[in-house]
N, C-alpha and C positions, 0 to 999 in steps of 0.2 A: 547424543542428544539428550534434550530434557525427558523426552519420553522414555528413553532407555534408562536413564537415571531413577525415574519414578518407579519404572517395573522393577528395577533391581532393589529399590528401597523397600518395595511390597513383597519382594520374593517371588515375583511372577515373571514367567519366560516371555521376553519380547517378541512377538510374531507380526512385526511390522504393522501393528495397529495403528490407527489414527483417530483424531477427534472428529465426531460427527455431530451435525447440527440439523435437526429436523425441521421441515418447513410444512406446518400443518396447514389445512385448508384456509384457515382464516387469514395466515401470514402470505400464503400464496394470492389470496384475493386482494390483499393490501399491495403486494408486489405489482399485480396487474393494474390497480389504481394508479400507482407511482409511474409505472411504464406508460400508461396513457397520459398522465399530467405533463410528464418531461418529454414526451414524444420519442421514447427511445425506440420505438418500433421502425422508424424511418431510417435507421443505421443498421449496417451490417455487422458491426462490431461496437462494443462498449468497453473502454479501458478506463478503469477507476483509478483516480489518482487521490490517495489519501494524504493529505498535508498535515495531519494532525501526528502528534507524537508525545505530547505533554511536555512539561517544562521542568522535569525532574532532572534531565540531563540535557546539558546545552546542545550536544550534537547528537542526541537520540533521532532528531529530524535531520534530513539533508539540508543544505544550504539553499536560501532563497533563490540565488541566481541559478542553481542546478534545476529546481522545480520550474522555473520561469522558461528556461532554454527547453527543457523537455516537452512541456505543454505546448509551446510555440512549435517545436518540430513535429510533433505528433499531428497537432491540427493541420499542419500545411501538407502533410504527406498524402491524406487519404480523406476526402470530403464525406464519404459514406462511413467513416469511423468517427466515433464520438469520444472525445475526451471529457469524463466525468469528475469534477472536482469537488471535494468534500473535506471537511475538517470538524473536529470537536469544539465545544464552546471555549475552553482554555487556549486554543489556538487560533481564536478569532482575529487577532491584530495580524498574525503571521499570513492567515488566509487571505484577509484583505489587501496587504501589502502586495502579495504575489499576484491576486487577481488584478490589481491596478495596472501591473505592467505587463499582462498577457495580451498579445494582439487579438482583438476581438474577431472571432469567426463564428458561424453558424453551427459549427460542429464541436463546439464546447459549451458544455452544460455545467452551470454553477449550482450546487445543491447547498451551499451555505455551511453553517455550523450550528443550526438549531434543531438538527434532526434527532428524533428521539431514538433510543437504541433499537427498538422494533424496526423504525424505517432505514435505519443505518444497515441492519441485516439485511433488508430488503433489496437495498441498492447494491449491496455486494453480491447478493443472489443474482441479480438482474445484470452485472457485469460479465464480461467473457474473460478480461485479465484484471488483475489488481496489482497496483504498485503502491506499496507502503513501507514504512519504516517498522521496527520490530515494535508492535503494539496490538492491541485488541483487534484491529482489523486484520492482522496476518492470522490470528487464530480463526476468527471467523471465516476468512477467505478458504483456508485449508480445510476447515470442517464442511464447508460447502463444496469442496473439489474444484475450486477455481485456480487457474493458472495464476500462480502468485509470486511476485518479485518483491523480495524483502532487503531493504538497505539498511546496513547495520554498522555501528562503529565502536562507542565506549562499552556496550554490552556483548554478551559472548554470541558470536555467530556460530560457534560449534555446536552450541545447545539447540540451534533452531533447525526445524524441517519442514520441507514443502512437500514432502511425500512422492517425489518423483515428477511434480508438475509445477515448474517454475524454477526460480533461482535464488539463492542468498548471496547479495553483492556486498563486498567490503573492499576496503582499499588495501593494495598490495605495495603501497609506497610509503607506509609508516611503519614504525616497530613497536607502536605502543598500543595497538589494538586491544580491546577487553580490558581497558583501564578502570572502568567503571567510575571514573572521576565526573563529577556533577558539572564542573566548568574546565575549561582549557584555555591556556593561553598561548598555545602554539601557533605559529603562523601557518605552517604546513600541517593540515590536520586529516583525520580519518574520512571527513566528508568533503573538504574542498579538494581532494585528490580523485573523487569520483566524478565523472564527465557524463554529460547527458547522452553522448553518442554511446556510452557503455551500455546504458539502460535502454536505449532505442533498439540495439542489436538483440538484447534478450526478449524484449517485446515483440520483436519481429519474427521471433521463432514460432512454430505451430505449437499448439497446446500439446 
């Protein structure tokens, strides 16, 4: 994994250490404000779905239909479980396209794309489980000890680590993983061969 590689470069013995992100008092206070604002407290579980992934790689993010199916399936399963949707500013169009096709239910919470970095951290902190592509969200989630499901395609899944809490999801139906190509002209890709049912099964596991 990346963490082992860095330890090797630095000549340090790897002892299963992991990133740590502290939540000081002022950040915990801000998290509580956001919890009340979005009424997170009325749900027994929060699953944060991060739609962002940037635009450097075409398939750094999952496909639009995959996110739509997953969110619709999650919200239909349990009224007391909230699906919390968020993305970064550069993914605003992608976020809005997906949001427009989601079946409107009271247990879907739209956090938009204009959150500050500090508020983004607070939202991840408040979540019980996080689903994201290989992005900043993954690193924040693992550092906060969240059950983290990471979907990956053109970038290296072998370098990622969720430290025993979650899963790294990648297609087993293509032979071109970790290509690091910015664009892809294939019809069968690393992302359209991953189904929403695959993710639901992992999210249904206990932390």
